[in-house]
C-alpha positions as CSV (number, residue, x, y, z in Angstrom):
1,M,-82.1,-28.8,-44.3
2,L,-82.9,-27.4,-40.7
3,N,-86.2,-27.9,-39.5
4,G,-87.9,-28.2,-42.7
5,Q,-86.1,-25.1,-44.1
6,R,-84.0,-25.2,-47.4
7,H,-81.8,-22.2,-46.3
8,V,-81.6,-19.2,-44.1
9,L,-84.2,-17.0,-45.7
10,D,-86.8,-19.8,-46.7
11,G,-90.2,-18.1,-46.5
12,Y,-89.3,-15.0,-47.5
13,K,-90.6,-13.7,-50.6
14,V,-89.4,-10.9,-53.1
15,L,-90.4,-8.9,-56.1
16,D,-87.4,-8.4,-58.1
17,F,-87.3,-5.7,-60.9
18,T,-83.7,-5.9,-61.7
19,Q,-81.8,-6.4,-64.5
20,F,-77.8,-6.7,-65.4
21,V,-75.5,-6.8,-62.5
22,A,-76.2,-4.7,-59.7
23,G,-79.7,-5.3,-58.5
24,P,-79.7,-8.7,-59.6
25,T,-76.8,-9.5,-57.0
26,V,-79.1,-8.8,-54.4
27,T,-81.7,-11.1,-55.5
28,K,-79.4,-13.9,-56.5
29,L,-77.8,-13.9,-53.1
30,M,-81.3,-14.3,-51.6
31,A,-82.2,-17.1,-53.9
32,E,-79.0,-18.9,-52.9
33,M,-80.2,-18.5,-49.4
34,G,-83.7,-19.9,-50.1
35,A,-85.8,-16.9,-50.5
36,E,-88.6,-17.0,-53.3
37,I,-88.1,-14.3,-56.0
38,I,-90.5,-13.3,-58.6
39,K,-88.4,-11.8,-61.4
40,V,-90.8,-9.1,-62.7
41,E,-89.7,-8.9,-66.6
42,I,-91.1,-6.0,-68.8
43,A,-92.8,-7.4,-71.8
44,P,-91.6,-7.9,-74.6
45,D,-88.2,-8.9,-74.3
46,G,-87.7,-9.1,-70.4
47,D,-84.3,-8.6,-68.7
48,R,-81.8,-7.1,-71.6
49,S,-79.2,-9.2,-70.2
50,R,-80.9,-12.5,-71.7
51,A,-78.8,-10.8,-74.8
52,M,-75.5,-10.8,-73.5
53,P,-72.9,-13.1,-74.4
54,F,-72.1,-16.0,-74.3
55,M,-74.7,-16.9,-76.2
56,K,-75.8,-20.7,-77.1
57,N,-79.2,-22.0,-78.3
58,E,-80.5,-18.1,-77.9
59,R,-79.5,-18.7,-74.0
60,S,-77.4,-16.1,-72.4
61,G,-74.8,-17.6,-69.8
62,Y,-74.6,-14.1,-68.5
63,F,-78.1,-14.2,-67.5
64,V,-78.2,-17.7,-66.4
65,Q,-75.2,-16.5,-63.8
66,Q,-77.0,-13.6,-62.5
67,N,-80.4,-15.4,-62.0
68,R,-80.6,-19.0,-61.1
69,G,-83.5,-19.7,-58.5
70,K,-85.5,-17.2,-59.7
71,Q,-89.1,-17.1,-61.0
72,S,-89.9,-15.1,-64.2
73,L,-93.0,-13.1,-64.7
74,C,-93.0,-11.4,-67.8
75,V,-95.8,-8.8,-67.9
76,D,-96.4,-5.5,-69.8
77,V,-96.6,-3.1,-66.8
78,R,-97.5,-0.3,-69.4
79,T,-101.4,-1.7,-69.6
80,E,-103.6,-1.4,-66.7
81,E,-104.0,-5.2,-66.4
82,G,-100.1,-5.5,-66.0
83,K,-100.2,-3.0,-63.3
84,R,-103.0,-4.5,-61.6
85,I,-101.0,-7.9,-61.6
86,V,-97.9,-5.9,-59.8
87,R,-100.1,-4.2,-57.4
88,D,-101.9,-7.4,-56.5
89,L,-98.3,-9.3,-55.9
90,I,-97.2,-6.3,-53.5
91,P,-99.1,-7.4,-50.4
92,K,-97.8,-10.9,-51.0
93,V,-94.0,-10.3,-50.8
94,D,-91.7,-9.4,-48.0
95,V,-89.2,-7.1,-50.2
96,L,-88.9,-5.2,-53.4
97,V,-85.7,-4.7,-55.3
98,E,-85.3,-2.5,-58.4
99,N,-82.3,-1.0,-60.1
100,F,-84.0,1.2,-62.7
101,A,-82.7,4.8,-63.2
102,P,-84.3,7.2,-60.3
103,G,-88.0,7.9,-61.0
104,V,-88.8,4.8,-63.3
105,I,-90.3,2.8,-61.0
106,A,-92.4,5.8,-59.6
107,R,-93.8,6.4,-63.4
108,M,-94.7,2.8,-63.5
109,G,-96.8,3.4,-60.5
110,F,-94.8,1.9,-57.8
111,D,-92.6,4.8,-55.7
112,Y,-92.1,3.7,-52.1
113,A,-95.4,5.8,-50.8
114,T,-97.4,3.5,-52.8
115,V,-95.7,0.4,-52.6
116,R,-95.8,1.1,-48.6
117,G,-99.6,1.9,-48.9
118,L,-100.4,-1.4,-50.4
119,N,-98.1,-3.3,-47.9
120,P,-96.8,-0.9,-45.0
121,K,-94.3,-4.2,-44.0
122,I,-92.5,-4.4,-47.2
123,V,-89.0,-3.4,-47.6
124,M,-88.0,-1.6,-50.6
125,C,-84.7,-1.6,-52.0
126,S,-83.6,0.8,-54.8
127,V,-80.2,0.2,-56.7
128,S,-78.6,3.0,-58.9
129,T,-75.5,4.5,-59.6
130,F,-75.6,7.8,-58.1
131,G,-78.5,7.4,-55.4
132,Q,-82.0,8.7,-55.5
133,S,-81.0,12.2,-54.4
134,G,-78.2,14.6,-55.0
135,P,-76.9,16.8,-58.0
136,L,-76.2,13.4,-60.3
137,A,-79.0,11.2,-59.6
138,N,-80.5,11.4,-62.8
139,D,-77.4,10.8,-64.6
140,P,-77.3,7.5,-66.4
141,G,-74.4,5.7,-65.3
142,Y,-72.7,2.0,-64.8
143,D,-70.0,0.3,-62.7
144,F,-66.8,2.7,-64.5
145,I,-69.0,5.6,-64.3
146,G,-69.4,5.4,-60.5
147,Q,-65.8,4.3,-59.8
148,A,-64.6,7.0,-61.6
149,Y,-66.5,9.8,-59.6
150,A,-65.7,8.1,-56.5
151,G,-62.3,8.7,-56.9
152,V,-61.1,5.0,-57.3
153,T,-60.1,5.1,-60.9
154,S,-57.4,8.0,-60.1
155,L,-55.5,5.9,-58.0
156,S,-54.8,3.2,-61.1
157,G,-51.9,3.3,-63.3
158,E,-48.5,4.7,-63.3
159,E,-48.0,8.4,-62.3
160,G,-48.2,10.6,-65.4
161,G,-49.8,7.6,-67.4
162,A,-53.4,6.4,-68.2
163,H,-55.5,4.7,-65.7
164,F,-56.3,1.2,-65.6
165,P,-59.9,0.1,-64.1
166,P,-60.3,-3.5,-63.7
167,M,-62.0,-5.2,-66.0
168,L,-65.0,-6.8,-63.9
169,A,-67.9,-5.6,-62.2
170,I,-66.2,-5.0,-58.8
171,G,-68.7,-2.0,-58.0
172,D,-71.7,-3.8,-59.5
173,V,-71.2,-7.1,-57.6
174,S,-70.3,-5.2,-54.0
175,T,-73.0,-2.9,-54.3
176,G,-75.6,-5.7,-55.0
177,V,-73.8,-7.0,-51.6
178,H,-74.2,-4.1,-49.7
179,G,-77.8,-4.1,-50.9
180,L,-78.2,-7.6,-49.6
181,A,-76.7,-6.5,-46.4
182,A,-79.1,-3.6,-46.0
183,V,-82.2,-5.6,-46.8
184,A,-81.2,-8.4,-44.1
185,C,-80.7,-5.9,-41.7
186,A,-84.3,-4.3,-42.5
187,L,-85.8,-7.8,-42.4
188,L,-84.1,-8.1,-39.0
189,Y,-85.6,-4.4,-38.0
190,R,-88.9,-5.7,-39.0
191,E,-89.0,-8.7,-37.0
192,R,-88.4,-6.5,-34.0
193,T,-90.7,-3.7,-34.6
194,G,-93.2,-4.8,-37.5
195,E,-92.1,-2.1,-39.7
196,G,-90.6,-1.9,-43.1
197,Q,-88.7,0.5,-44.8
198,Y,-87.0,2.1,-48.0
199,L,-83.4,1.5,-48.6
200,D,-81.2,3.7,-51.2
201,I,-78.0,1.8,-52.2
202,S,-75.8,3.9,-54.5
203,L,-73.2,2.5,-56.4
204,V,-70.9,5.6,-55.8
205,D,-71.4,5.2,-52.1
206,A,-70.4,1.5,-52.3
207,Y,-67.1,2.5,-54.2
208,F,-66.3,5.5,-52.0
209,H,-66.5,3.1,-49.3
210,Y,-63.4,1.3,-50.1
211,H,-61.2,4.1,-49.7
212,D,-58.8,2.9,-47.0
213,V,-56.0,5.5,-46.9
214,W,-56.5,8.4,-48.9
215,V,-59.6,9.9,-47.5
216,Q,-59.0,9.7,-44.0
217,A,-55.1,11.1,-44.8
218,L,-56.1,14.0,-46.9
219,S,-58.4,15.0,-44.2
220,A,-56.4,14.3,-41.0
221,S,-53.4,16.1,-42.7
222,A,-55.4,19.4,-43.9
223,G,-54.3,18.2,-47.5
224,A,-50.7,17.7,-46.9
225,A,-50.6,13.9,-47.5
226,K,-51.8,13.8,-51.2
227,P,-52.8,10.4,-53.0
228,V,-50.1,9.3,-55.5
229,R,-50.4,6.6,-58.1
230,T,-47.4,4.0,-57.6
231,G,-48.7,1.7,-60.2
232,L,-47.4,-2.0,-59.4
233,H,-46.8,-1.0,-55.7
234,Y,-48.9,-0.1,-52.7
235,A,-48.3,3.4,-52.0
236,I,-47.5,3.4,-48.3
237,L,-46.1,-0.1,-48.1
238,C,-42.8,-1.8,-49.0
239,P,-42.1,-4.3,-50.4
240,A,-45.9,-4.9,-51.5
241,G,-46.9,-5.0,-54.9
242,M,-46.5,-6.8,-58.2
243,F,-42.9,-8.1,-59.3
244,K,-41.8,-9.4,-62.2
245,A,-40.7,-13.1,-62.0
246,R,-39.1,-15.2,-64.5
247,D,-42.3,-16.0,-66.6
248,G,-44.7,-13.4,-65.5
249,Y,-45.5,-11.6,-61.9
250,L,-46.0,-12.2,-58.5
251,F,-47.8,-10.3,-56.1
252,I,-45.6,-10.3,-52.8
253,F,-46.4,-8.3,-49.7
254,A,-43.3,-8.6,-47.2
255,W,-43.4,-5.1,-45.6
256,L,-43.9,-6.4,-42.1
257,D,-40.2,-6.3,-40.6
258,H,-40.2,-9.9,-39.9
259,H,-41.4,-10.8,-43.4
260,W,-38.7,-8.6,-45.0
261,A,-36.0,-10.2,-43.1
262,K,-37.6,-13.6,-44.0
263,L,-37.4,-12.6,-47.6
264,C,-34.0,-11.3,-47.4
265,E,-32.8,-14.9,-45.8
266,L,-34.6,-16.7,-48.7
267,M,-32.8,-14.4,-51.1
268,G,-29.6,-15.3,-49.6
269,R,-28.9,-11.6,-48.3
270,P,-29.7,-11.7,-44.7
271,E,-27.8,-8.6,-44.3
272,L,-30.5,-6.4,-46.0
273,A,-32.5,-6.7,-43.1
274,A,-30.5,-4.7,-40.9
275,D,-29.3,-2.4,-43.8
276,P,-30.3,1.2,-42.9
277,R,-32.0,1.6,-46.5
278,F,-34.3,-1.2,-45.7
279,V,-34.4,-1.6,-42.1
280,D,-38.0,-0.6,-41.9
281,N,-41.0,0.2,-44.1
282,P,-40.4,4.0,-44.2
283,A,-36.8,3.7,-44.9
284,R,-37.8,0.7,-47.8
285,L,-40.2,3.5,-49.1
286,K,-37.6,5.8,-49.7
287,N,-35.6,3.3,-51.7
288,R,-38.6,1.4,-53.2
289,D,-36.4,1.3,-56.4
290,E,-33.9,-0.5,-55.0
291,V,-35.7,-2.8,-53.4
292,V,-38.0,-3.9,-56.4
293,R,-34.7,-4.4,-58.3
294,I,-33.4,-6.7,-55.5
295,I,-36.6,-8.9,-55.3
296,E,-37.3,-9.3,-59.1
297,Q,-33.4,-9.9,-59.7
298,W,-33.7,-12.7,-57.3
299,L,-37.1,-14.0,-58.5
300,Q,-35.5,-14.1,-62.1
301,T,-32.9,-16.4,-60.8
302,L,-35.3,-19.0,-59.9
303,P,-36.3,-22.0,-62.2
304,S,-40.2,-20.8,-62.6
305,D,-42.7,-18.8,-61.1
306,E,-44.2,-21.9,-59.2
307,A,-40.9,-22.4,-57.8
308,A,-40.9,-19.1,-56.7
309,S,-44.4,-19.2,-55.3
310,E,-43.6,-22.1,-53.2
311,L,-40.5,-20.7,-51.4
312,L,-42.5,-17.8,-50.5
313,R,-45.4,-19.9,-49.5
314,G,-43.0,-22.1,-47.5
315,A,-41.6,-19.1,-45.6
316,R,-45.2,-18.0,-45.0
317,I,-44.6,-14.7,-46.7
318,P,-48.2,-13.3,-48.2
319,Q,-47.9,-14.0,-51.8
320,A,-49.8,-15.0,-55.2
321,P,-49.2,-15.6,-58.6
322,V,-51.0,-13.7,-61.0
323,L,-53.7,-16.4,-62.5
324,S,-55.4,-16.1,-65.5
325,V,-59.1,-16.6,-65.3
326,E,-58.6,-20.0,-66.7
327,K,-55.9,-21.2,-64.3
328,A,-58.2,-19.7,-61.5
329,M,-61.1,-21.9,-62.5
330,R,-58.7,-24.7,-62.3
331,H,-57.0,-24.0,-59.2
332,P,-57.6,-26.7,-56.7
333,H,-58.4,-24.5,-53.5
334,L,-61.1,-22.8,-55.7
335,V,-62.5,-26.1,-56.9
336,E,-62.7,-27.7,-53.7
337,R,-64.3,-25.0,-51.9
338,E,-66.9,-24.4,-54.8
339,T,-65.5,-20.8,-55.2
340,V,-65.7,-21.9,-58.9
341,Q,-69.0,-23.7,-59.2
342,T,-70.1,-26.2,-61.6
343,V,-73.9,-26.1,-62.8
344,H,-76.1,-27.5,-65.2
345,D,-78.4,-25.3,-67.4
346,R,-81.2,-26.8,-69.4
347,L,-80.1,-25.1,-72.7
348,L,-76.5,-24.3,-72.0
349,G,-75.6,-27.9,-70.4
350,E,-73.0,-27.9,-68.0
351,M,-70.9,-24.6,-67.3
352,Q,-68.9,-23.2,-64.5
353,I,-69.8,-19.8,-62.7
354,P,-68.8,-18.0,-59.5
355,G,-70.1,-19.8,-56.7
356,F,-72.0,-18.5,-53.7
357,P,-69.6,-16.9,-51.5
358,L,-71.6,-16.9,-48.0
359,R,-71.2,-20.3,-46.0
360,F,-73.6,-21.3,-42.9
361,S,-72.9,-24.3,-40.8
362,S,-76.5,-25.2,-40.6
363,F,-77.0,-25.1,-44.5
364,P,-73.5,-26.5,-45.4
365,R,-75.1,-27.5,-49.0
366,R,-76.1,-25.5,-52.0
367,L,-79.1,-25.2,-53.4
368,D,-80.0,-26.8,-56.7
369,L,-81.3,-23.7,-59.0
370,Q,-82.4,-23.0,-62.3
371,A,-82.4,-19.8,-64.2
372,P,-85.9,-19.2,-65.6
373,L,-87.1,-19.3,-69.4
374,L,-88.6,-15.7,-70.3
375,G,-92.2,-16.0,-68.5
376,E,-91.8,-19.4,-67.5
377,H,-93.7,-19.2,-64.5
378,N,-96.5,-16.7,-65.4
379,G,-99.1,-19.3,-64.8
380,R,-97.9,-20.6,-61.5
381,I,-97.2,-17.0,-60.0
382,L,-100.7,-15.7,-61.0
383,T,-102.5,-19.2,-59.8
384,D,-100.5,-19.4,-56.6
385,Y,-100.4,-15.9,-55.2
386,L,-103.7,-14.4,-57.0
387,G,-105.8,-17.4,-57.6
388,Y,-106.1,-16.5,-61.2
389,T,-108.1,-19.0,-63.5
390,P,-106.5,-20.7,-66.5
391,A,-108.7,-18.8,-68.6
392,Q,-107.9,-15.6,-67.2
393,I,-104.2,-16.5,-67.7
394,A,-104.7,-17.6,-71.1
395,E,-106.6,-14.2,-72.1
396,L,-103.7,-12.2,-70.7
397,E,-101.4,-14.3,-73.0
398,R,-103.7,-13.7,-75.9
399,S,-103.8,-9.9,-75.3
400,G,-100.1,-9.6,-75.0
401,V,-100.0,-8.6,-71.1
402,L,-98.2,-11.6,-70.3
403,R,-95.3,-13.2,-72.3
404,S,-93.3,-16.3,-72.4
405,L,-90.5,-17.6,-74.8
406,P,-88.4,-20.9,-74.7
407,R,-85.2,-19.2,-73.6
């Protein structure tokens, strides 16, 4: 704790209308940095990810992973009383984050013009698949939908075969990280000018931002340099990709000439480094099949994949074994750095989740956070922020404007 602060965002307050992954990632990271997050869950059921597996004691590990450190206010915003609660909270916060489909938050009565009228200094961030404008803006979408539209999926798989998108939320999580970056910069701008603003963060925009090769190549070459799928191997570098070893696969990136020369020495074939077929990256690309054959033949003579990995590590050739999720969770490096983090949930017990990926020298310790039960903080939020009496809160609960459940 530095100067009484828990973390870098201590003191900032956020109204969080998010669910599932992309939106909750913005506020999850802010909670890890000490911001106070009021998670507005729409009554009666709240965030629909509360029903996502793995479930134990009616508690979702998926929900817990995305919502640690947040306070839950479960309110029926279809009622005038529920809308009044939200309207009264908006002037009390610094940031509002939502990831409904475009137009939904406006139909609730909380479009940016209204929100800004209640709090001119607020930073409002909308996270969606396609953004708030454009021909696709109103289409429903998820991570893989954005990935496909961004031209990312088209690059996966072998030429002529099926595409193989990665089975994890790369787009959702990275869009949330983009959203966090925008929120943080908007808060910095507000510190300098006193002005809030509206942020439109799109999953398709984030995914398209990942293109490192083909967008510029297509454009600069006037269409001559066309994207190609090369399956297990990187399209413009060699050797660079996934190689079959004795038991499984290794990623090896030895395309730089000095790495290639060192690999040739390891394989007991130093003469290959000067062979005209393999002398530089362009030559190796033309003879990729032979390069792959030579490397895989050598790998399969070694006693184990672990032995191959250690040989390559010792030679400082960039490489990695293809670990299962289970093996990655046990890897000493990931455990020591708390890349995989062990936490305790009051209903699920001890569990492991992906750790907080940002590291600050002034705040080296991670905060001890809990995911909320549904509507757990109804009373605290309405009392502390809005001065409601116990009788008022009880009446809102009786009428169904507020809801809570022990899960």
